[in-house]
C-alpha positions in Angstrom: 106.5 162.7 125.5 105.7 161.5 129.0 107.4 158.7 130.8 104.2 156.7 130.6 104.1 157.0 126.8 107.7 156.1 126.4 107.1 153.0 128.6 104.1 152.1 126.5 106.1 152.3 123.3 108.9 150.2 124.8 106.3 147.6 125.9 104.9 147.4 122.3 108.4 147.1 120.8 109.4 144.4 123.2 106.1 142.5 122.5 106.8 142.8 118.7 110.4 141.5 119.2 109.1 138.6 121.2 106.7 137.6 118.5 109.4 137.7 115.9 111.7 135.6 118.0 108.9 133.1 118.6 108.3 132.8 114.8 112.0 132.4 114.1 112.2 129.7 116.7 109.4 127.8 115.0 111.0 128.0 111.6 113.0 124.8 110.9 116.6 125.1 109.8 117.3 123.8 106.3 120.3 122.0 104.8 121.4 121.1 101.3 124.0 118.7 100.0 126.3 119.8 97.2 128.2 116.9 95.4 131.1 117.4 93.0 130.5 114.1 91.1 134.0 114.3 89.5 135.6 114.3 92.9 133.3 111.4 94.1 134.0 109.2 91.1 137.8 109.8 91.3 138.1 109.5 95.1 135.7 106.6 95.6 137.0 104.7 92.5 140.6 105.0 93.7 139.8 104.0 97.2 137.7 100.9 96.3 139.1 99.7 93.0 142.5 101.4 92.8 141.7 103.5 89.7 140.1 106.8 89.0 139.0 105.7 85.5 135.2 105.8 85.3 135.3 103.2 82.6 136.8 100.6 85.0 134.0 100.6 87.6 130.3 101.3 88.2 129.1 103.8 90.8 125.7 103.3 92.4 124.9 107.0 92.5 121.3 106.5 93.8 122.6 104.4 96.7 125.4 106.8 97.5 123.0 109.8 97.4 120.7 108.0 99.8 123.6 107.4 102.1 124.6 111.1 102.0 121.0 112.0 102.8 120.8 109.6 105.8 124.1 110.9 107.1 122.9 114.5 106.8 119.7 113.5 108.6 121.8 112.3 111.5 124.1 115.3 111.6 121.5 118.0 111.1 118.9 116.3 113.3 116.6 119.3 113.7 116.9 120.4 110.0 115.0 119.5 106.9 116.6 118.7 103.5 116.1 121.2 100.7 117.7 119.0 98.1 120.8 117.3 96.8 122.8 119.1 94.1 124.8 116.8 91.8 127.4 118.5 89.7 129.0 116.7 86.8 130.3 117.3 83.3 129.0 116.2 79.9 129.8 116.9 76.3 127.9 120.0 75.1 126.1 119.7 78.5 123.9 117.0 77.1 122.8 114.5 79.9 124.2 111.0 79.6 121.8 108.1 80.3 123.3 107.8 83.8 122.9 111.5 84.5 119.3 111.4 83.3 118.6 108.6 85.8 120.2 110.6 88.6 118.2 113.7 87.6 114.9 111.7 88.0 115.6 110.9 91.6 113.5 112.7 94.2 115.1 115.7 95.9 118.0 115.7 93.4 119.0 118.4 91.0 121.6 117.7 88.4 123.8 120.6 87.2 126.1 120.1 84.2 129.3 121.7 83.3 131.1 121.0 80.1 133.7 118.3 79.3 136.8 119.3 77.2 138.7 117.1 74.8 140.6 115.6 77.7 137.4 114.7 79.6 138.1 117.4 82.2 135.2 119.2 83.8 134.8 122.9 83.0 132.4 125.3 84.8 131.4 123.0 87.6 133.0 125.1 90.4 131.2 128.2 89.2 127.9 126.3 89.3 128.5 125.3 92.8 129.4 128.8 93.9 126.3 130.2 92.2 124.0 127.8 94.0 125.7 128.1 97.3 125.8 131.8 97.3 122.2 132.2 96.0 120.7 129.8 98.6 122.6 131.4 101.4 121.8 134.9 100.4 118.1 134.2 100.3 118.3 132.3 103.6 117.1 129.2 101.9 119.7 127.1 103.8 121.4 127.3 107.1 123.8 124.5 106.5 125.6 123.2 103.4 127.3 119.8 103.2 129.9 120.1 100.4 131.3 116.9 98.9 134.4 117.9 97.0 138.1 118.8 97.3 139.1 121.4 94.7 140.7 124.6 96.0 138.6 126.5 93.4 135.6 125.8 95.8 137.0 128.2 98.4 135.2 131.3 96.9 131.9 129.3 97.1 132.5 128.6 100.8 133.4 132.2 101.6 130.4 133.5 99.7 127.9 131.3 101.6 129.5 132.0 104.9 129.3 135.7 104.2 125.5 135.3 104.2 125.5 133.4 107.5 125.4 129.8 106.3 127.6 127.2 107.8 129.6 125.0 105.3 130.6 121.5 106.2 133.2 119.7 104.0 132.7 116.0 103.4 135.4 114.0 101.8 136.4 110.5 100.8 139.3 108.8 102.5 142.5 108.9 100.5 144.8 105.9 100.4 147.9 108.2 100.7 148.1 111.9 101.5 145.0 114.0 100.9 142.6 114.4 98.1 141.2 117.8 99.4 143.0 121.1 99.1 144.3 122.5 102.4 142.9 126.1 101.7 139.5 124.5 101.4 140.0 122.6 104.7 141.0 125.8 106.4 137.8 127.7 105.3 135.0 125.3 106.2 133.2 125.1 109.5 133.6 121.4 109.9 135.1 118.4 108.2 134.0 114.7 107.8 135.7 111.9 105.9 134.0 108.7 104.6 136.1 105.6 104.8 136.4 102.4 102.7 133.6 100.6 104.5 131.2 103.5 103.7 132.1 103.6 100.0 132.6 99.9 99.2 128.8 99.1 98.7 128.4 101.7 96.0 131.5 101.0 93.8 131.8 97.9 91.7 134.7 97.0 89.4 133.6 96.1 85.9 134.5 92.7 84.5 137.5 92.6 82.1 136.6 91.0 78.8 139.3 89.0 77.1 139.4 88.5 73.3 141.0 86.2 70.8 143.2 88.7 69.1 144.5 86.2 66.5 140.9 86.0 65.1 140.3 87.9 61.8 139.1 91.5 62.2 135.5 92.0 61.3 134.6 93.9 58.2 133.5 97.5 58.3 130.0 96.4 57.2 129.8 94.0 60.1 130.8 96.6 62.5 128.4 99.2 61.0 125.6 96.6 61.4 126.5 96.1 65.1 126.4 99.9 65.6 122.9 100.0 64.2 121.9 97.1 66.5 123.2 98.9 69.5 121.4 102.1 68.4 118.1 100.3 68.2 118.6 98.9 71.8 119.7 102.4 73.0 116.6 104.0 71.5 114.2 101.4 72.9 115.7 101.9 76.4 115.8 105.7 76.5 113.1 106.9 74.2 112.8 109.6 71.5 113.3 112.4 74.0 116.9 111.2 74.6 117.4 111.0 70.8 116.3 114.7 70.4 119.0 115.6 72.9 121.6 113.6 71.2 121.1 114.7 67.6 122.4 118.3 67.9 125.8 116.9 68.7 126.2 114.9 65.4 128.6 113.6 64.4 130.1 113.6 67.9 128.8 111.4 70.8 129.0 112.3 74.5 132.1 110.6 76.0 130.1 108.2 78.1 127.8 107.2 75.2 130.7 106.6 72.9 132.4 104.5 75.5 129.3 102.4 76.2 128.9 101.9 72.4 132.5 100.7 72.1 132.2 98.3 75.1 128.9 96.8 73.9 130.3 96.4 70.3 133.4 94.6 71.6 131.1 92.3 73.7 129.0 91.4 70.7 131.9 91.0 68.3 134.1 89.3 70.9 136.9 91.4 69.5 138.7 94.5 70.7 138.4 97.5 68.5 141.1 99.5 70.3 143.6 100.6 67.8 141.3 100.1 64.8 140.2 103.7 64.0 138.4 102.8 60.7 136.3 100.2 62.5 135.4 102.5 65.3 134.3 105.1 62.8 132.2 102.5 61.0 130.7 101.6 64.4 129.7 105.3 65.0 128.4 105.6 61.5 126.1 102.6 62.0 124.9 104.0 65.3 124.1 107.4 63.9 122.6 106.1 60.7 120.0 104.1 62.6 119.2 106.9 64.9 118.8 109.5 62.2 116.5 107.1 60.2 114.2 106.9 63.2 113.9 110.7 63.8 
């Protein structure tokens, strides 16, 4: 091969490389936000209200997600959002009413792990790792904002980084000490913490209802009737699709639905049902009886 031919081939190769580099430079980078909802509820609830108990406060998930998106838009100025992944737990992986509302938000994907008997999330970390690794492997994202604190997330970070993605750890300020594992902090590419002023607009303590405990306890029939009333309102608000999701779990209710049922029954009866197991069973019986009659 002559020097002229070699030079011609080199020119063609260089021209091809230049076109590839030009196309790459035109391709916008992409980021995604991965939110461990269990961490957010516990950390934000403790910071704003002083408790991690979800039953004691309300979280404006839509508002908080929008705030995360706005923050990412500022940090990743030349990048587009792929979507927000919201990881939470649910009994039998059946969406609660709140999780259904979050799932309907634009650019949000809800992933559900399971809840055990102690209301502990199971399988959420593996879901995060699967999504992070898959998106990084397929070059679907260049940056990942991870909102969480569990050390079990370290393999997810390492997997994504192995495919060239940068992982940025976002956390919520802890009143004392840390609420994120040190090994996780060591592995990520950057860290950011949201303070009380950032979180306060999205967390509201629930009002505490007081009862006249010396009043006579309601009958089981009265409580069963209240259960049916609440079921009618629940069905009217959520529709038959939600009923179809709920029925396979009979006779058990998802933890959040059961808690909402109890709270609403106590409000209607103006009487605490804590410590009255037979009455709580009657309440669930009335709730289920009405739902099954409508199916």
